A tleap script that builds the chain and sets N, CA, C and O, in Angstrom:
source leaprc.protein.ff14SB
mol = sequence {
  NMET PRO GLN THR ALA VAL THR PRO ASP PRO
  ARG ALA ILE ASP VAL PHE VAL THR GLU ASP
  MET LEU LEU VAL GLY PHE ALA ASP GLY ARG
  GLU LEU SER VAL PRO LEU ALA TRP SER ALA
  LYS LEU LEU ALA GLY SER GLU ALA ALA ARG
  ALA ASN CYS ALA ILE VAL ASP ASP GLY VAL
  ARG LEU SER TRP PRO ASP LEU ASP GLU GLU
  ILE GLU VAL ALA SER LEU LEU ARG THR CARG
}
set mol.1.N position { 1.182 -0.986 -0.336 }
set mol.1.CA position { -0.049 -0.037 -0.251 }
set mol.1.C position { 1.292 1.303 0.077 }
set mol.1.O position { 2.247 1.429 0.844 }
set mol.2.N position { 0.732 1.992 -0.861 }
set mol.2.CA position { 1.568 3.460 -0.960 }
set mol.2.C position { 1.740 4.101 -0.100 }
set mol.2.O position { 0.945 3.664 0.732 }
set mol.3.N position { 2.276 4.927 0.347 }
set mol.3.CA position { 2.270 5.783 1.879 }
set mol.3.C position { 2.370 7.343 0.870 }
set mol.3.O position { 2.724 7.692 -0.256 }
set mol.4.N position { 1.773 7.968 2.197 }
set mol.4.CA position { 1.793 9.420 1.539 }
set mol.4.C position { 2.096 10.607 2.277 }
set mol.4.O position { 1.543 10.904 3.336 }
set mol.5.N position { 3.069 11.352 1.650 }
set mol.5.CA position { 4.084 11.980 2.880 }
set mol.5.C position { 3.010 12.746 3.011 }
set mol.5.O position { 2.007 12.886 2.311 }
set mol.6.N position { 3.537 13.457 4.498 }
set mol.6.CA position { 3.034 13.971 5.350 }
set mol.6.C position { 3.726 15.644 5.188 }
set mol.6.O position { 4.954 15.607 5.260 }
set mol.7.N position { 3.266 16.789 5.025 }
set mol.7.CA position { 3.561 17.681 4.666 }
set mol.7.C position { 4.050 18.195 6.284 }
set mol.7.O position { 3.256 17.570 6.987 }
set mol.8.N position { 4.751 18.832 7.026 }
set mol.8.CA position { 5.091 19.324 8.023 }
set mol.8.C position { 4.648 20.896 8.179 }
set mol.8.O position { 4.873 21.849 7.432 }
set mol.9.N position { 4.057 20.833 9.210 }
set mol.9.CA position { 3.347 22.508 9.129 }
set mol.9.C position { 3.196 22.455 10.948 }
set mol.9.O position { 2.275 22.055 11.660 }
set mol.10.N position { 4.373 22.975 11.237 }
set mol.10.CA position { 4.717 24.006 12.838 }
set mol.10.C position { 3.486 24.999 12.930 }
set mol.10.O position { 4.351 25.874 12.895 }
set mol.11.N position { 2.694 25.468 12.986 }
set mol.11.CA position { 1.715 25.931 13.257 }
set mol.11.C position { 1.062 25.544 14.523 }
set mol.11.O position { 0.672 24.396 14.736 }
set mol.12.N position { 0.994 26.131 15.028 }
set mol.12.CA position { 0.252 25.864 16.621 }
set mol.12.C position { -1.587 26.357 16.261 }
set mol.12.O position { -2.191 27.314 15.777 }
set mol.13.N position { -1.874 25.090 16.823 }
set mol.13.CA position { -3.823 24.979 16.470 }
set mol.13.C position { -4.727 24.681 17.838 }
set mol.13.O position { -5.910 24.932 18.065 }
set mol.14.N position { -3.541 23.946 18.793 }
set mol.14.CA position { -3.732 23.629 19.944 }
set mol.14.C position { -2.870 24.121 21.274 }
set mol.14.O position { -1.669 24.274 21.054 }
set mol.15.N position { -3.311 24.379 22.580 }
set mol.15.CA position { -2.535 24.556 23.310 }
set mol.15.C position { -2.902 24.475 25.004 }
set mol.15.O position { -3.951 24.958 25.433 }
set mol.16.N position { -1.977 23.855 25.826 }
set mol.16.CA position { -2.885 23.671 27.184 }
set mol.16.C position { -1.588 23.343 27.882 }
set mol.16.O position { -0.514 22.872 27.509 }
set mol.17.N position { -2.179 23.845 29.258 }
set mol.17.CA position { -0.543 24.260 30.082 }
set mol.17.C position { -1.241 23.514 31.509 }
set mol.17.O position { -2.234 23.883 32.136 }
set mol.18.N position { -0.290 22.278 31.776 }
set mol.18.CA position { -0.809 21.746 32.935 }
set mol.18.C position { 0.274 22.509 34.246 }
set mol.18.O position { 1.014 23.487 34.139 }
set mol.19.N position { 0.027 21.689 35.362 }
set mol.19.CA position { 1.077 22.120 36.656 }
set mol.19.C position { 2.216 22.104 36.384 }
set mol.19.O position { 3.022 22.444 37.250 }
set mol.20.N position { 2.549 21.807 35.422 }
set mol.20.CA position { 4.221 21.593 35.135 }
set mol.20.C position { 4.648 21.082 33.279 }
set mol.20.O position { 5.790 20.903 32.857 }
set mol.21.N position { 3.851 20.999 32.782 }
set mol.21.CA position { 4.130 20.542 31.188 }
set mol.21.C position { 3.007 21.950 30.361 }
set mol.21.O position { 1.963 22.395 30.839 }
set mol.22.N position { 3.672 22.368 29.046 }
set mol.22.CA position { 2.887 22.914 28.361 }
set mol.22.C position { 2.752 22.392 26.753 }
set mol.22.O position { 3.713 22.593 26.011 }
set mol.23.N position { 1.850 21.890 26.363 }
set mol.23.CA position { 1.629 20.624 25.926 }
set mol.23.C position { 0.546 21.812 24.628 }
set mol.23.O position { -0.423 22.556 24.780 }
set mol.24.N position { 1.597 21.320 23.174 }
set mol.24.CA position { 1.328 22.003 21.723 }
set mol.24.C position { 0.951 21.362 20.769 }
set mol.24.O position { 1.563 20.347 20.435 }
set mol.25.N position { -0.449 21.919 19.915 }
set mol.25.CA position { -0.379 20.432 18.919 }
set mol.25.C position { -0.590 21.388 17.796 }
set mol.25.O position { -1.363 22.337 17.662 }
set mol.26.N position { 0.432 20.799 16.934 }
set mol.26.CA position { 0.062 21.370 15.523 }
set mol.26.C position { -0.855 21.061 14.344 }
set mol.26.O position { -1.711 20.181 14.441 }
set mol.27.N position { -0.689 21.756 13.258 }
set mol.27.CA position { -1.269 21.452 12.336 }
set mol.27.C position { -1.515 20.556 11.543 }
set mol.27.O position { -2.544 20.319 10.911 }
set mol.28.N position { -0.043 19.781 11.596 }
set mol.28.CA position { 0.219 18.451 10.758 }
set mol.28.C position { 0.011 17.498 11.571 }
set mol.28.O position { 0.082 16.338 11.165 }
set mol.29.N position { -0.306 17.804 12.967 }
set mol.29.CA position { -1.085 16.438 13.527 }
set mol.29.C position { 0.230 15.897 15.330 }
set mol.29.O position { -0.040 15.346 16.397 }
set mol.30.N position { 1.240 16.331 14.872 }
set mol.30.CA position { 1.889 16.559 15.929 }
set mol.30.C position { 1.818 17.427 17.189 }
set mol.30.O position { 1.640 18.644 17.244 }
set mol.31.N position { 2.001 16.505 18.247 }
set mol.31.CA position { 1.531 16.980 20.140 }
set mol.31.C position { 3.075 17.064 20.316 }
set mol.31.O position { 3.795 16.283 19.694 }
set mol.32.N position { 3.574 17.969 21.123 }
set mol.32.CA position { 4.329 18.433 22.008 }
set mol.32.C position { 4.408 19.014 23.603 }
set mol.32.O position { 3.953 19.990 24.199 }
set mol.33.N position { 5.291 17.790 23.957 }
set mol.33.CA position { 5.144 19.166 25.741 }
set mol.33.C position { 6.377 19.050 25.648 }
set mol.33.O position { 7.139 18.252 25.102 }
set mol.34.N position { 6.494 20.121 26.369 }
set mol.34.CA position { 7.454 20.923 27.034 }
set mol.34.C position { 7.685 21.446 28.644 }
set mol.34.O position { 7.252 22.541 29.006 }
set mol.35.N position { 8.227 20.772 29.324 }
set mol.35.CA position { 8.404 20.834 30.797 }
set mol.35.C position { 8.057 22.510 30.853 }
set mol.35.O position { 8.458 23.127 29.866 }
set mol.36.N position { 7.304 23.367 31.980 }
set mol.36.CA position { 7.426 24.418 32.128 }
set mol.36.C position { 8.165 24.965 32.667 }
set mol.36.O position { 7.886 26.137 32.917 }
set mol.37.N position { 9.489 24.425 33.132 }
set mol.37.CA position { 10.874 24.732 33.982 }
set mol.37.C position { 11.391 25.727 32.486 }
set mol.37.O position { 11.930 26.782 32.823 }
set mol.38.N position { 11.301 25.538 31.096 }
set mol.38.CA position { 12.044 25.853 29.885 }
set mol.38.C position { 11.225 27.725 29.976 }
set mol.38.O position { 11.531 28.622 29.190 }
set mol.39.N position { 10.382 27.844 30.922 }
set mol.39.CA position { 10.009 29.252 30.765 }
set mol.39.C position { 9.768 29.524 32.430 }
set mol.39.O position { 8.861 29.052 33.116 }
set mol.40.N position { 10.562 30.182 32.745 }
set mol.40.CA position { 10.316 31.140 34.505 }
set mol.40.C position { 9.129 31.767 34.352 }
set mol.40.O position { 8.365 31.893 35.309 }
set mol.41.N position { 8.919 32.103 33.467 }
set mol.41.CA position { 7.094 33.185 33.397 }
set mol.41.C position { 6.174 32.151 33.535 }
set mol.41.O position { 5.455 32.178 34.534 }
set mol.42.N position { 6.040 31.151 32.654 }
set mol.42.CA position { 5.353 30.009 32.536 }
set mol.42.C position { 4.756 29.871 33.964 }
set mol.42.O position { 3.646 30.229 34.357 }
set mol.43.N position { 6.022 29.107 34.820 }
set mol.43.CA position { 6.263 28.273 36.137 }
set mol.43.C position { 6.313 28.632 37.046 }
set mol.43.O position { 6.395 27.955 38.071 }
set mol.44.N position { 6.278 29.902 36.966 }
set mol.44.CA position { 5.741 31.566 37.976 }
set mol.44.C position { 4.336 31.572 38.297 }
set mol.44.O position { 3.834 31.711 39.413 }
set mol.45.N position { 3.785 31.412 37.240 }
set mol.45.CA position { 2.405 32.264 36.995 }
set mol.45.C position { 1.271 31.376 37.622 }
set mol.45.O position { 1.691 30.336 38.128 }
set mol.46.N position { 0.192 31.540 37.675 }
set mol.46.CA position { -1.042 31.145 38.584 }
set mol.46.C position { -1.503 30.003 37.626 }
set mol.46.O position { -0.677 29.823 36.731 }
set mol.47.N position { -2.397 29.324 37.572 }
set mol.47.CA position { -3.100 28.636 36.813 }
set mol.47.C position { -3.628 29.329 35.929 }
set mol.47.O position { -3.356 29.196 34.736 }
set mol.48.N position { -4.670 30.380 36.505 }
set mol.48.CA position { -5.566 30.908 35.822 }
set mol.48.C position { -4.394 31.773 34.753 }
set mol.48.O position { -4.222 31.353 33.608 }
set mol.49.N position { -3.742 32.831 35.196 }
set mol.49.CA position { -2.762 33.195 34.210 }
set mol.49.C position { -1.989 32.128 33.050 }
set mol.49.O position { -1.531 32.502 31.971 }
set mol.50.N position { -1.984 31.307 33.357 }
set mol.50.CA position { -1.307 30.250 32.356 }
set mol.50.C position { -2.297 29.987 31.310 }
set mol.50.O position { -1.994 30.016 30.117 }
set mol.51.N position { -3.490 29.729 31.744 }
set mol.51.CA position { -4.329 29.146 30.900 }
set mol.51.C position { -5.250 30.214 30.365 }
set mol.51.O position { -6.437 30.007 30.113 }
set mol.52.N position { -4.524 31.574 30.178 }
set mol.52.CA position { -5.105 32.532 29.814 }
set mol.52.C position { -3.814 32.540 27.845 }
set mol.52.O position { -3.023 33.276 27.255 }
set mol.53.N position { -4.220 31.698 27.755 }
set mol.53.CA position { -2.903 31.355 26.144 }
set mol.53.C position { -3.680 31.811 25.144 }
set mol.53.O position { -4.871 31.554 24.970 }
set mol.54.N position { -2.729 32.734 24.258 }
set mol.54.CA position { -3.480 32.974 22.849 }
set mol.54.C position { -2.620 32.390 21.843 }
set mol.54.O position { -1.460 32.374 22.252 }
set mol.55.N position { -2.739 31.932 20.752 }
set mol.55.CA position { -2.597 31.134 19.822 }
set mol.55.C position { -2.434 32.453 18.243 }
set mol.55.O position { -3.118 32.264 17.237 }
set mol.56.N position { -1.662 33.408 18.322 }
set mol.56.CA position { -1.316 34.492 17.348 }
set mol.56.C position { -0.804 34.274 16.027 }
set mol.56.O position { -0.592 33.092 15.759 }
set mol.57.N position { -0.565 35.072 15.181 }
set mol.57.CA position { -0.211 35.052 14.086 }
set mol.57.C position { 0.042 33.752 13.369 }
set mol.57.O position { 1.098 33.176 13.106 }
set mol.58.N position { -1.569 33.364 13.058 }
set mol.58.CA position { -1.760 31.954 12.362 }
set mol.58.C position { -0.597 31.117 12.818 }
set mol.58.O position { 0.391 30.659 12.243 }
set mol.59.N position { -1.158 31.066 14.330 }
set mol.59.CA position { -0.384 29.502 14.714 }
set mol.59.C position { 1.286 29.744 14.999 }
set mol.59.O position { 1.989 28.779 15.298 }
set mol.60.N position { 1.846 31.097 14.880 }
set mol.60.CA position { 3.347 31.255 14.665 }
set mol.60.C position { 3.624 31.344 16.556 }
set mol.60.O position { 4.366 30.649 17.250 }
set mol.61.N position { 3.032 32.071 16.810 }
set mol.61.CA position { 3.786 32.169 18.158 }
set mol.61.C position { 2.432 31.786 19.438 }
set mol.61.O position { 1.243 31.735 19.124 }
set mol.62.N position { 2.887 31.581 20.685 }
set mol.62.CA position { 1.900 31.560 21.819 }
set mol.62.C position { 2.015 32.530 22.571 }
set mol.62.O position { 3.170 32.951 22.644 }
set mol.63.N position { 0.903 33.318 23.458 }
set mol.63.CA position { 0.946 34.353 24.108 }
set mol.63.C position { -0.218 34.229 25.439 }
set mol.63.O position { -1.297 33.656 25.589 }
set mol.64.N position { 0.728 35.171 26.346 }
set mol.64.CA position { 0.388 34.833 27.882 }
set mol.64.C position { 0.012 36.399 28.219 }
set mol.64.O position { 0.765 36.677 29.153 }
set mol.65.N position { -0.673 37.397 27.959 }
set mol.65.CA position { -0.865 38.207 27.982 }
set mol.65.C position { -1.045 38.886 29.722 }
set mol.65.O position { -1.279 40.025 30.127 }
set mol.66.N position { -0.858 37.848 30.283 }
set mol.66.CA position { -1.283 37.820 31.980 }
set mol.66.C position { 0.146 37.970 32.693 }
set mol.66.O position { 0.518 38.479 33.751 }
set mol.67.N position { 0.751 37.328 31.687 }
set mol.67.CA position { 2.332 37.168 31.960 }
set mol.67.C position { 3.884 37.857 31.451 }
set mol.67.O position { 5.062 37.880 31.808 }
set mol.68.N position { 2.851 38.459 30.210 }
set mol.68.CA position { 3.855 39.157 29.487 }
set mol.68.C position { 4.987 38.085 28.767 }
set mol.68.O position { 6.166 38.419 28.650 }
set mol.69.N position { 4.427 36.626 28.253 }
set mol.69.CA position { 5.544 36.021 28.208 }
set mol.69.C position { 4.800 35.777 26.260 }
set mol.69.O position { 3.632 35.909 25.896 }
set mol.70.N position { 5.841 35.461 25.547 }
set mol.70.CA position { 5.226 34.832 24.277 }
set mol.70.C position { 6.750 33.986 23.879 }
set mol.70.O position { 7.861 34.187 24.370 }
set mol.71.N position { 6.343 32.973 22.802 }
set mol.71.CA position { 6.975 31.951 22.820 }
set mol.71.C position { 6.652 31.711 21.307 }
set mol.71.O position { 5.534 31.642 20.796 }
set mol.72.N position { 8.269 31.566 20.509 }
set mol.72.CA position { 7.833 31.477 19.210 }
set mol.72.C position { 7.764 29.422 19.273 }
set mol.72.O position { 8.585 28.676 19.807 }
set mol.73.N position { 6.350 29.009 18.440 }
set mol.73.CA position { 6.445 28.115 18.194 }
set mol.73.C position { 7.491 27.094 17.363 }
set mol.73.O position { 7.611 25.874 17.476 }
set mol.74.N position { 8.100 27.894 16.616 }
set mol.74.CA position { 9.308 27.198 16.298 }
set mol.74.C position { 10.592 26.479 17.297 }
set mol.74.O position { 11.300 25.473 17.333 }
set mol.75.N position { 10.304 27.927 18.156 }
set mol.75.CA position { 11.798 27.784 19.073 }
set mol.75.C position { 11.211 26.442 19.686 }
set mol.75.O position { 12.120 25.996 20.386 }
set mol.76.N position { 10.320 25.746 19.739 }
set mol.76.CA position { 9.697 24.154 20.692 }
set mol.76.C position { 10.196 23.126 19.989 }
set mol.76.O position { 10.254 22.049 20.581 }
set mol.77.N position { 10.559 23.176 18.914 }
set mol.77.CA position { 10.449 22.341 17.594 }
set mol.77.C position { 12.626 22.271 17.808 }
set mol.77.O position { 13.331 21.278 17.988 }
set mol.78.N position { 12.770 22.787 17.764 }
set mol.78.CA position { 14.809 23.265 17.716 }
set mol.78.C position { 15.338 22.656 18.648 }
set mol.78.O position { 15.139 22.948 19.827 }
set mol.79.N position { 15.839 22.033 18.388 }
set mol.79.CA position { 16.763 20.809 19.435 }
set mol.79.C position { 18.589 21.728 20.237 }
set mol.79.O position { 19.265 21.567 21.253 }
set mol.80.N position { 18.633 22.427 19.284 }
set mol.80.CA position { 19.347 23.935 20.495 }
set mol.80.C position { 19.096 24.883 20.712 }
set mol.80.O position { 19.766 25.531 21.516 }
savepdb mol mol.pdb
quit
């Protein structure tokens, strides 16, 4: 059976923050979890402030206005 190639699409379409993890869903079906320790502002923020996240610039950035924090989605995919 032929396999179809999946085109990478690193735009965020869903985001959820737990007590210790940032979970991001991408337009191409991938999901990524990142420890909150990677962002001092998210780690220190309240549950309500972390929950108030906006996906901006067509999924290119994540923004937490209550915490004055923005993260470029592509930076979450870099290994260095």
